[in-house]
OpenMM code with the backbone's topology and positions (N, CA, C; nanometers):
from openmm import Vec3, app, unit

residues = "ALA GLU GLU LYS LYS ALA GLN GLU GLU GLU ARG TYR ALA HIS VAL CYS GLN LYS ARG GLU GLU CYS VAL ALA SER HIS ARG LYS LYS VAL ASP ASP LEU VAL ALA GLU TYR THR GLN GLN LEU GLU GLY ALA VAL ALA MET ALA ASP SER GLU ILE ALA GLN LEU ASP ALA ARG ARG ALA GLN VAL LEU GLN GLN SER SER ASP ALA GLN ALA ARG THR ALA ASP LEU LYS LEU GLN ALA LYS ALA LEU GLU ARG GLU VAL ARG THR LEU CYS MET ARG ILE ASP GLY GLN GLU ALA ASP TYR GLU ARG GLN GLY GLN GLU LEU GLN GLN GLU VAL ASP GLU HIS VAL HIS GLY VAL LEU GLN ASN CYS HIS THR GLN ILE TYR ASP VAL SER THR PHE ALA SER GLU MET ARG ASP ARG".split()
positions = [
    Vec3(-4.0580, 2.5059, -9.0076),
    Vec3(-4.0431, 2.5960, -8.8534),
    Vec3(-4.1742, 2.5188, -8.7546),
    Vec3(-4.2221, 2.4295, -8.7493),
    Vec3(-4.3041, 2.3491, -8.6632),
    Vec3(-4.2159, 2.2594, -8.6480),
    Vec3(-4.1146, 2.2076, -8.7563),
    Vec3(-4.0645, 2.1039, -8.6948),
    Vec3(-3.9535, 2.1481, -8.6205),
    Vec3(-3.8621, 2.2489, -8.6471),
    Vec3(-3.7830, 2.2978, -8.6016),
    Vec3(-3.8061, 2.3357, -8.5033),
    Vec3(-3.9091, 2.3834, -8.4666),
    Vec3(-3.9684, 2.4332, -8.3042),
    Vec3(-3.9664, 2.3050, -8.2392),
    Vec3(-4.0513, 2.1868, -8.2883),
    Vec3(-4.0572, 2.0699, -8.2264),
    Vec3(-3.9175, 1.9996, -8.1776),
    Vec3(-3.8308, 2.0358, -8.2318),
    Vec3(-3.7181, 1.9538, -8.2243),
    Vec3(-3.6446, 2.0489, -8.0994),
    Vec3(-3.6167, 2.2069, -8.0918),
    Vec3(-3.6095, 2.2751, -8.0140),
    Vec3(-3.6596, 2.2059, -7.8744),
    Vec3(-3.7713, 2.2357, -7.9119),
    Vec3(-3.8448, 2.1531, -7.7641),
    Vec3(-3.7956, 2.0378, -7.7106),
    Vec3(-3.7767, 1.9461, -7.8017),
    Vec3(-3.7466, 1.8391, -7.7522),
    Vec3(-3.5704, 1.8060, -7.7309),
    Vec3(-3.5221, 1.8945, -7.7722),
    Vec3(-3.3878, 1.8842, -7.7147),
    Vec3(-3.3797, 2.0109, -7.5918),
    Vec3(-3.4839, 2.1242, -7.5801),
    Vec3(-3.4757, 2.1714, -7.4673),
    Vec3(-3.5230, 2.0625, -7.3340),
    Vec3(-3.6147, 1.9693, -7.3828),
    Vec3(-3.6597, 1.8846, -7.2718),
    Vec3(-3.5761, 1.7716, -7.2372),
    Vec3(-3.4962, 1.7178, -7.3438),
    Vec3(-3.3739, 1.6537, -7.2972),
    Vec3(-3.2823, 1.6904, -7.2191),
    Vec3(-3.2426, 1.8410, -7.2353),
    Vec3(-3.1189, 1.9049, -7.1646),
    Vec3(-3.2069, 1.9221, -7.0519),
    Vec3(-3.3004, 1.9752, -7.0260),
    Vec3(-3.3545, 1.9714, -6.9102),
    Vec3(-3.3567, 1.8567, -6.8200),
    Vec3(-3.3665, 1.7611, -6.8954),
    Vec3(-3.4007, 1.5899, -6.8057),
    Vec3(-3.2496, 1.5610, -6.7738),
    Vec3(-3.1707, 1.6102, -6.8990),
    Vec3(-3.0063, 1.5808, -6.8564),
    Vec3(-2.9909, 1.6542, -6.7260),
    Vec3(-3.0012, 1.7671, -6.7155),
    Vec3(-2.9958, 1.8848, -6.6224),
    Vec3(-3.0648, 1.8385, -6.4873),
    Vec3(-3.1805, 1.7638, -6.4656),
    Vec3(-3.2763, 1.7340, -6.3526),
    Vec3(-3.2005, 1.6073, -6.2645),
    Vec3(-3.1187, 1.5291, -6.3871),
    Vec3(-3.0684, 1.4066, -6.3771),
    Vec3(-2.9412, 1.4498, -6.2997),
    Vec3(-2.8686, 1.5258, -6.3539),
    Vec3(-2.7682, 1.5814, -6.2781),
    Vec3(-2.7521, 1.6700, -6.1467),
    Vec3(-2.8401, 1.7023, -6.1496),
    Vec3(-2.9008, 1.7728, -6.0078),
    Vec3(-2.9209, 1.6628, -5.9232),
    Vec3(-3.0422, 1.5800, -5.9735),
    Vec3(-3.0400, 1.4678, -5.8929),
    Vec3(-2.9208, 1.3814, -5.8430),
    Vec3(-2.8182, 1.3767, -5.8992),
    Vec3(-2.6871, 1.2949, -5.8815),
    Vec3(-2.6198, 1.3652, -5.8000),
    Vec3(-2.6217, 1.4973, -5.8158),
    Vec3(-2.5381, 1.6070, -5.7535),
    Vec3(-2.6138, 1.5858, -5.5708),
    Vec3(-2.7617, 1.5732, -5.5723),
    Vec3(-2.8464, 1.5935, -5.4528),
    Vec3(-2.7655, 1.4809, -5.3706),
    Vec3(-2.7987, 1.3325, -5.4242),
    Vec3(-2.7639, 1.2342, -5.3716),
    Vec3(-2.6124, 1.2248, -5.3449),
    Vec3(-2.5552, 1.2658, -5.4024),
    Vec3(-2.3764, 1.2907, -5.3446),
    Vec3(-2.3439, 1.3896, -5.1734),
    Vec3(-2.4547, 1.4709, -5.2418),
    Vec3(-2.4542, 1.5895, -5.1187),
    Vec3(-2.5202, 1.5771, -5.0031),
    Vec3(-2.6698, 1.4797, -5.0026),
    Vec3(-2.7101, 1.4238, -4.9192),
    Vec3(-2.6237, 1.3050, -4.8473),
    Vec3(-2.5481, 1.2245, -4.9242),
    Vec3(-2.4761, 1.1087, -4.8787),
    Vec3(-2.3295, 1.1663, -4.7861),
    Vec3(-2.2770, 1.2675, -4.8546),
    Vec3(-2.1805, 1.3383, -4.7731),
    Vec3(-2.2309, 1.4039, -4.6527),
    Vec3(-2.3733, 1.4826, -4.6535),
    Vec3(-2.4106, 1.5170, -4.5477),
    Vec3(-2.4332, 1.3909, -4.4382),
    Vec3(-2.4586, 1.3032, -4.4507),
    Vec3(-2.5492, 1.2385, -4.3759),
    Vec3(-2.4043, 1.1619, -4.3229),
    Vec3(-2.2834, 1.1168, -4.4388),
    Vec3(-2.1589, 1.0908, -4.3610),
    Vec3(-2.1101, 1.1682, -4.2360),
    Vec3(-2.0872, 1.3149, -4.2728),
    Vec3(-2.0328, 1.3832, -4.2155),
    Vec3(-2.1097, 1.4367, -4.0945),
    Vec3(-2.2543, 1.4268, -4.0699),
    Vec3(-2.3425, 1.3839, -3.9284),
    Vec3(-2.2799, 1.3054, -3.8718),
    Vec3(-2.2952, 1.1613, -3.9362),
    Vec3(-2.2320, 1.0263, -3.8570),
    Vec3(-2.1125, 1.0789, -3.7777),
    Vec3(-2.0037, 1.1049, -3.8607),
    Vec3(-1.8708, 1.1520, -3.7876),
    Vec3(-1.8995, 1.2623, -3.7195),
    Vec3(-1.9944, 1.3442, -3.7270),
    Vec3(-1.9896, 1.4312, -3.5952),
    Vec3(-2.0545, 1.3970, -3.4936),
    Vec3(-2.1787, 1.3170, -3.5123),
    Vec3(-2.2190, 1.2124, -3.4035),
    Vec3(-2.1164, 1.1627, -3.3256),
    Vec3(-2.0472, 1.0910, -3.4080),
    Vec3(-1.9246, 1.0108, -3.3191),
    Vec3(-1.8303, 1.0500, -3.2921),
    Vec3(-1.7626, 1.2134, -3.3100),
    Vec3(-1.6990, 1.2991, -3.2375),
    Vec3(-1.7759, 1.3396, -3.1361),
    Vec3(-1.9176, 1.4055, -3.1421),
    Vec3(-1.9744, 1.4679, -3.0044),
    Vec3(-2.0160, 1.3311, -2.9098),
    Vec3(-2.0217, 1.1850, -2.9448),
    Vec3(-2.0080, 1.0847, -2.8708),
    Vec3(-1.8905, 1.0584, -2.7702),
    Vec3(-1.7881, 1.0697, -2.8539),
    Vec3(-1.6319, 1.0585, -2.8119),
    Vec3(-1.6205, 1.1412, -2.6969),
    Vec3(-1.6635, 1.3095, -2.7501),
    Vec3(-1.6078, 1.4182, -2.6584),
    Vec3(-1.6975, 1.3839, -2.5442),
    Vec3(-1.8313, 1.3472, -2.5501),
    Vec3(-1.9502, 1.3296, -2.4115),
    Vec3(-1.8512, 1.2225, -2.3247),
    Vec3(-1.8072, 1.0844, -2.4194),
    Vec3(-1.7178, 1.0423, -2.3281),
    Vec3(-1.6705, 1.0710, -2.2412),
    Vec3(-1.5836, 1.1452, -2.3379),
    Vec3(-1.4421, 1.2063, -2.2701),
    Vec3(-1.4836, 1.2775, -2.1517),
    Vec3(-1.5349, 1.3482, -2.1637),
    Vec3(-1.6043, 1.4663, -2.0521),
    Vec3(-1.6555, 1.3703, -1.9674),
    Vec3(-1.7104, 1.2913, -1.9810),
    Vec3(-1.8094, 1.1980, -1.8495),
    Vec3(-1.6691, 1.1591, -1.7810),
    Vec3(-1.5757, 1.1098, -1.8479),
    Vec3(-1.4498, 1.0441, -1.7557),
    Vec3(-1.3516, 1.1199, -1.6922),
    Vec3(-1.3819, 1.2683, -1.7187),
    Vec3(-1.2557, 1.3769, -1.6803),
    Vec3(-1.3768, 1.4141, -1.5692),
    Vec3(-1.4898, 1.4141, -1.5843),
    Vec3(-1.5742, 1.4620, -1.4768),
    Vec3(-1.5784, 1.3611, -1.3607),
    Vec3(-1.5691, 1.2417, -1.4162),
    Vec3(-1.5528, 1.0836, -1.3221),
    Vec3(-1.3931, 1.1095, -1.2654),
    Vec3(-1.2949, 1.1670, -1.3125),
    Vec3(-1.1295, 1.1805, -1.2595),
    Vec3(-1.1998, 1.2708, -1.1704),
    Vec3(-1.2407, 1.3737, -1.2174),
    Vec3(-1.2045, 1.5050, -1.1175),
    Vec3(-1.2871, 1.5034, -0.9954),
    Vec3(-1.4188, 1.4289, -0.9764),
    Vec3(-1.4790, 1.4131, -0.8772),
    Vec3(-1.3857, 1.2879, -0.7860),
    Vec3(-1.3213, 1.2265, -0.8263),
    Vec3(-1.2142, 1.1064, -0.7382),
    Vec3(-1.1047, 1.2001, -0.7233),
    Vec3(-1.0893, 1.2789, -0.8100),
    Vec3(-0.9324, 1.3820, -0.7459),
    Vec3(-0.9965, 1.4432, -0.6347),
    Vec3(-1.0914, 1.5139, -0.6154),
    Vec3(-1.1754, 1.6119, -0.5143),
    Vec3(-1.2050, 1.5244, -0.3867),
    Vec3(-1.2357, 1.3723, -0.4526),
    Vec3(-1.2731, 1.3268, -0.3179),
    Vec3(-1.1467, 1.2749, -0.2532),
    Vec3(-1.0498, 1.2295, -0.3463),
    Vec3(-0.9375, 1.1891, -0.2411),
    Vec3(-0.8642, 1.3510, -0.1932),
    Vec3(-0.8864, 1.4755, -0.2544),
    Vec3(-0.8309, 1.5813, -0.1606),
    Vec3(-0.9116, 1.5963, -0.0400),
    Vec3(-1.0204, 1.5492, -0.0704),
    Vec3(-1.1399, 1.5854, 0.0121),
    Vec3(-1.0874, 1.4940, 0.1662),
    Vec3(-1.0241, 1.3295, 0.1237),
    Vec3(-1.0075, 1.2802, 0.2094),
    Vec3(-0.8560, 1.2895, 0.2363),
    Vec3(-0.7598, 1.3212, 0.1791),
    Vec3(-0.6642, 1.3813, 0.2562),
    Vec3(-0.6370, 1.5335, 0.3149),
    Vec3(-0.7510, 1.5825, 0.3041),
    Vec3(-0.7770, 1.6789, 0.3658),
    Vec3(-0.8222, 1.6609, 0.5245),
    Vec3(-0.9119, 1.5761, 0.5321),
    Vec3(-0.9470, 1.5149, 0.6326),
    Vec3(-0.8695, 1.4029, 0.7333),
    Vec3(-0.7980, 1.3737, 0.6536),
    Vec3(-0.6658, 1.2932, 0.7351),
    Vec3(-0.5787, 1.3683, 0.7689),
    Vec3(-0.5368, 1.4718, 0.6973),
    Vec3(-0.4326, 1.5989, 0.7571),
    Vec3(-0.5064, 1.6354, 0.9113),
    Vec3(-0.6120, 1.6903, 0.9051),
    Vec3(-0.6593, 1.7368, 1.0337),
    Vec3(-0.7016, 1.6326, 1.1405),
    Vec3(-0.7142, 1.4841, 1.1002),
    Vec3(-0.7375, 1.4134, 1.1953),
    Vec3(-0.5666, 1.3890, 1.2375),
    Vec3(-0.4533, 1.3950, 1.1379),
    Vec3(-0.3364, 1.3318, 1.1812),
    Vec3(-0.2816, 1.4954, 1.2838),
    Vec3(-0.3310, 1.5994, 1.2565),
    Vec3(-0.3287, 1.7327, 1.3693),
    Vec3(-0.3860, 1.6894, 1.4659),
    Vec3(-0.5063, 1.6622, 1.4745),
    Vec3(-0.5384, 1.6642, 1.6227),
    Vec3(-0.4535, 1.5337, 1.6750),
    Vec3(-0.4525, 1.3950, 1.6124),
    Vec3(-0.3851, 1.3225, 1.6744),
    Vec3(-0.2268, 1.3706, 1.7403),
    Vec3(-0.1721, 1.4464, 1.6255),
    Vec3(-0.0082, 1.4993, 1.7036),
    Vec3(-0.0545, 1.6350, 1.7954),
    Vec3(-0.1502, 1.7118, 1.8218),
    Vec3(-0.1732, 1.7613, 1.9440),
    Vec3(-0.1890, 1.6959, 2.0681),
    Vec3(-0.2602, 1.5841, 2.0351),
    Vec3(-0.3003, 1.5126, 2.1403),
    Vec3(-0.1795, 1.4106, 2.2114),
    Vec3(-0.0959, 1.3894, 2.1121),
    Vec3(0.0466, 1.3851, 2.1318),
    Vec3(0.1513, 1.4600, 2.2278),
    Vec3(0.1289, 1.5517, 2.1581),
    Vec3(0.2207, 1.6644, 2.2384),
    Vec3(0.1453, 1.6979, 2.3767),
    Vec3(0.0277, 1.7000, 2.3844),
    Vec3(-0.0292, 1.7290, 2.5250),
    Vec3(0.0380, 1.6063, 2.6063),
    Vec3(0.0085, 1.4823, 2.5711),
    Vec3(0.0404, 1.3739, 2.6536),
    Vec3(0.2370, 1.3487, 2.6714),
    Vec3(0.2888, 1.3978, 2.5983),
    Vec3(0.4169, 1.4225, 2.5837),
    Vec3(0.4469, 1.5180, 2.7175),
    Vec3(0.3779, 1.6465, 2.6787),
    Vec3(0.4222, 1.7489, 2.7887),
    Vec3(0.3756, 1.6789, 2.9572),
    Vec3(0.2491, 1.6181, 2.9674),
    Vec3(0.2145, 1.5691, 3.0705),
    Vec3(0.3304, 1.4631, 3.1322),
    Vec3(0.3890, 1.3672, 3.0580),
    Vec3(0.4832, 1.2869, 3.0985),
    Vec3(0.5751, 1.3135, 3.1240),
    Vec3(0.6263, 1.4363, 3.0730),
    Vec3(0.7567, 1.5265, 3.0797),
    Vec3(0.7210, 1.5836, 3.2341),
    Vec3(0.6051, 1.6608, 3.2640),
    Vec3(0.5847, 1.7354, 3.3949),
    Vec3(0.5718, 1.6004, 3.5260),
    Vec3(0.5200, 1.4721, 3.4621),
    Vec3(0.5394, 1.3514, 3.5891),
    Vec3(0.6517, 1.3263, 3.5966),
    Vec3(0.7457, 1.2922, 3.4584),
    Vec3(0.8787, 1.2599, 3.5189),
    Vec3(0.9347, 1.3892, 3.6206),
    Vec3(0.9402, 1.4902, 3.5750),
    Vec3(0.9911, 1.6176, 3.6347),
    Vec3(0.9628, 1.5756, 3.7797),
    Vec3(0.8396, 1.5771, 3.7998),
    Vec3(0.7599, 1.6032, 3.9548),
    Vec3(0.8315, 1.4741, 3.9921),
    Vec3(0.8339, 1.3294, 3.9451),
    Vec3(0.8958, 1.2425, 4.0432),
    Vec3(1.0584, 1.2645, 4.0108),
    Vec3(1.1254, 1.3058, 3.9224),
    Vec3(1.2356, 1.3451, 3.9462),
    Vec3(1.2840, 1.4250, 4.1045),
    Vec3(1.2211, 1.5060, 4.0939),
    Vec3(1.1952, 1.6183, 4.2182),
    Vec3(1.1937, 1.5355, 4.3577),
    Vec3(1.0414, 1.4331, 4.3233),
    Vec3(1.0483, 1.3776, 4.4774),
    Vec3(1.1328, 1.2228, 4.4933),
    Vec3(1.2373, 1.2090, 4.3761),
    Vec3(1.3305, 1.1043, 4.4177),
    Vec3(1.4272, 1.1881, 4.4583),
    Vec3(1.4517, 1.2746, 4.4032),
    Vec3(1.5900, 1.4185, 4.4603),
    Vec3(1.5391, 1.4490, 4.5948),
    Vec3(1.4225, 1.4439, 4.6363),
    Vec3(1.3791, 1.5104, 4.7780),
    Vec3(1.4002, 1.3906, 4.8928),
    Vec3(1.3647, 1.2483, 4.8585),
    Vec3(1.3395, 1.1029, 4.9102),
    Vec3(1.4762, 1.1084, 4.9008),
    Vec3(1.5648, 1.1099, 4.8092),
    Vec3(1.7121, 1.0925, 4.8660),
    Vec3(1.7452, 1.1906, 4.9410),
    Vec3(1.7352, 1.2929, 4.9115),
    Vec3(1.8266, 1.3812, 5.0539),
    Vec3(1.7740, 1.3455, 5.1740),
    Vec3(1.6244, 1.3087, 5.1649),
    Vec3(1.5744, 1.2863, 5.3090),
    Vec3(1.6549, 1.1342, 5.3600),
    Vec3(1.6542, 1.0440, 5.2955),
    Vec3(1.7172, 0.9336, 5.2820),
    Vec3(1.8554, 0.9715, 5.3467),
    Vec3(1.9488, 1.0838, 5.2790),
    Vec3(2.0710, 1.1163, 5.3283),
    Vec3(2.1021, 1.1876, 5.4355),
    Vec3(1.9794, 1.2528, 5.4987),
    Vec3(1.9370, 1.2812, 5.6133),
    Vec3(1.9497, 1.1984, 5.7012),
    Vec3(1.8455, 1.0716, 5.7200),
    Vec3(1.8150, 1.0038, 5.8017),
    Vec3(1.9435, 0.9196, 5.8090),
    Vec3(1.9974, 0.9040, 5.7015),
    Vec3(2.1185, 0.8224, 5.7511),
    Vec3(2.2265, 0.9036, 5.7987),
    Vec3(2.2187, 0.9983, 5.7611),
    Vec3(2.3390, 1.1042, 5.7939),
    Vec3(2.3575, 1.1108, 5.9798),
    Vec3(2.1585, 1.1231, 6.0341),
    Vec3(2.1664, 1.1862, 6.1403),
    Vec3(2.1657, 1.0176, 6.2262),
    Vec3(2.1421, 0.8673, 6.1289),
    Vec3(2.1678, 0.7609, 6.2092),
    Vec3(2.2849, 0.7111, 6.2455),
    Vec3(2.3694, 0.7766, 6.1749),
    Vec3(2.5070, 0.7660, 6.1385),
    Vec3(2.5707, 0.8366, 6.2862),
    Vec3(2.5273, 0.9727, 6.2571),
    Vec3(2.6000, 1.0736, 6.3927),
    Vec3(2.5094, 0.9944, 6.5354),
    Vec3(2.4349, 0.9349, 6.5523),
    Vec3(2.3541, 0.9055, 6.6603),
    Vec3(2.4366, 0.7544, 6.7044),
    Vec3(2.4661, 0.6994, 6.5789),
    Vec3(2.5494, 0.5906, 6.6235),
    Vec3(2.6857, 0.6008, 6.6708),
    Vec3(2.7881, 0.7119, 6.6131),
    Vec3(2.8773, 0.7480, 6.6522),
    Vec3(2.8409, 0.8362, 6.8027),
    Vec3(2.7525, 0.8848, 6.7982),
    Vec3(2.7406, 0.9701, 6.9291),
    Vec3(2.7120, 0.8461, 7.0356),
    Vec3(2.6552, 0.7399, 7.0056),
    Vec3(2.6287, 0.6305, 7.1263),
    Vec3(2.7603, 0.5691, 7.1145),
    Vec3(2.8312, 0.5359, 7.0480),
    Vec3(2.9903, 0.5132, 7.0582),
    Vec3(3.0542, 0.5984, 7.1197),
    Vec3(3.0530, 0.6926, 7.1045),
    Vec3(3.1292, 0.7960, 7.1891),
    Vec3(3.0824, 0.7777, 7.2918),
    Vec3(2.9667, 0.7556, 7.3302),
    Vec3(2.9023, 0.7751, 7.4768),
    Vec3(2.9406, 0.6236, 7.5368),
    Vec3(2.9641, 0.5111, 7.4810),
    Vec3(2.9848, 0.4075, 7.5129),
    Vec3(3.1285, 0.4085, 7.5566),
    Vec3(3.2077, 0.4537, 7.4533),
    Vec3(3.3599, 0.4555, 7.4830),
    Vec3(3.3380, 0.5184, 7.6120),
    Vec3(3.2946, 0.6463, 7.6139),
    Vec3(3.3119, 0.7239, 7.7603),
    Vec3(3.2895, 0.6572, 7.8503),
    Vec3(3.1804, 0.6017, 7.8873),
    Vec3(3.1124, 0.5158, 7.9883),
    Vec3(3.2039, 0.4220, 8.0077),
    Vec3(3.2364, 0.3475, 7.9189),
    Vec3(3.3743, 0.2353, 7.9491),
    Vec3(3.5091, 0.2864, 8.0031),
    Vec3(3.5256, 0.3925, 7.9281),
    Vec3(3.6667, 0.4412, 7.9573),
    Vec3(3.6324, 0.5232, 8.1118),
    Vec3(3.5470, 0.5532, 8.1438),
    Vec3(3.4892, 0.6028, 8.2744),
    Vec3(3.5129, 0.4829, 8.3917),
    Vec3(3.4430, 0.3937, 8.3462),
    Vec3(3.3965, 0.2952, 8.4160),
    Vec3(3.5760, 0.1731, 8.4593),
    Vec3(3.6167, 0.1751, 8.3520),
    Vec3(3.7504, 0.1213, 8.3417),
    Vec3(3.8280, 0.2100, 8.4422),
    Vec3(3.8143, 0.3590, 8.4389),
    Vec3(3.9110, 0.4674, 8.5221),
    Vec3(3.8726, 0.4177, 8.6377),
    Vec3(3.7556, 0.4195, 8.6837),
    Vec3(3.7130, 0.3939, 8.8125),
    Vec3(3.7478, 0.2563, 8.8704),
    Vec3(3.7663, 0.1693, 8.8018),
    Vec3(3.7747, 0.0364, 8.8167),
    Vec3(3.9415, 0.0220, 8.8886),
    Vec3(4.0411, 0.1367, 8.7907),
    Vec3(4.1756, 0.1369, 8.7922),
    Vec3(4.2060, 0.1837, 8.9178),
    Vec3(4.1089, 0.3141, 8.9511),
    Vec3(4.1267, 0.3645, 9.1058),
    Vec3(4.0833, 0.2958, 9.2333),
    Vec3(4.0146, 0.1935, 9.2139),
    Vec3(3.9648, 0.1167, 9.3139),
    Vec3(4.0563, 0.0594, 9.3692),
] * unit.nanometer
topology = app.Topology()
chain = topology.addChain("A")
for resn in residues:
    res = topology.addResidue(resn, chain)
    for name in ("N", "CA", "C"):
        topology.addAtom(name, app.Element.getBySymbol(name[0]), res)
């Protein structure tokens, strides 16, 4: 019985040792898998962080471009308003000059008409004087 008990204990010790070896082997495999999974996760997190940083940089760039475009649009609107005012001013100046030219043309036409009338009046007077003189000369 002692011998059987010793054999049982030896067999039990052998089973426990095998069980410990099996558990140790599984623990190593699990630890290796956890390490590999952790490394993969860290790689994925690093890649995600990199992509997020790139997206943030791109977003900042797009926002800056949008801001620049809005500023340029505002500047162009100001320039357009200034050009509109300048065009209106030039149109008013042109209208004023046209009115001045028309008035000057009318005044010049009136002066020419008056001068021609004066010349004709003078011609008539001279013709009348010459006729009168000729008539007086005939009568003598």
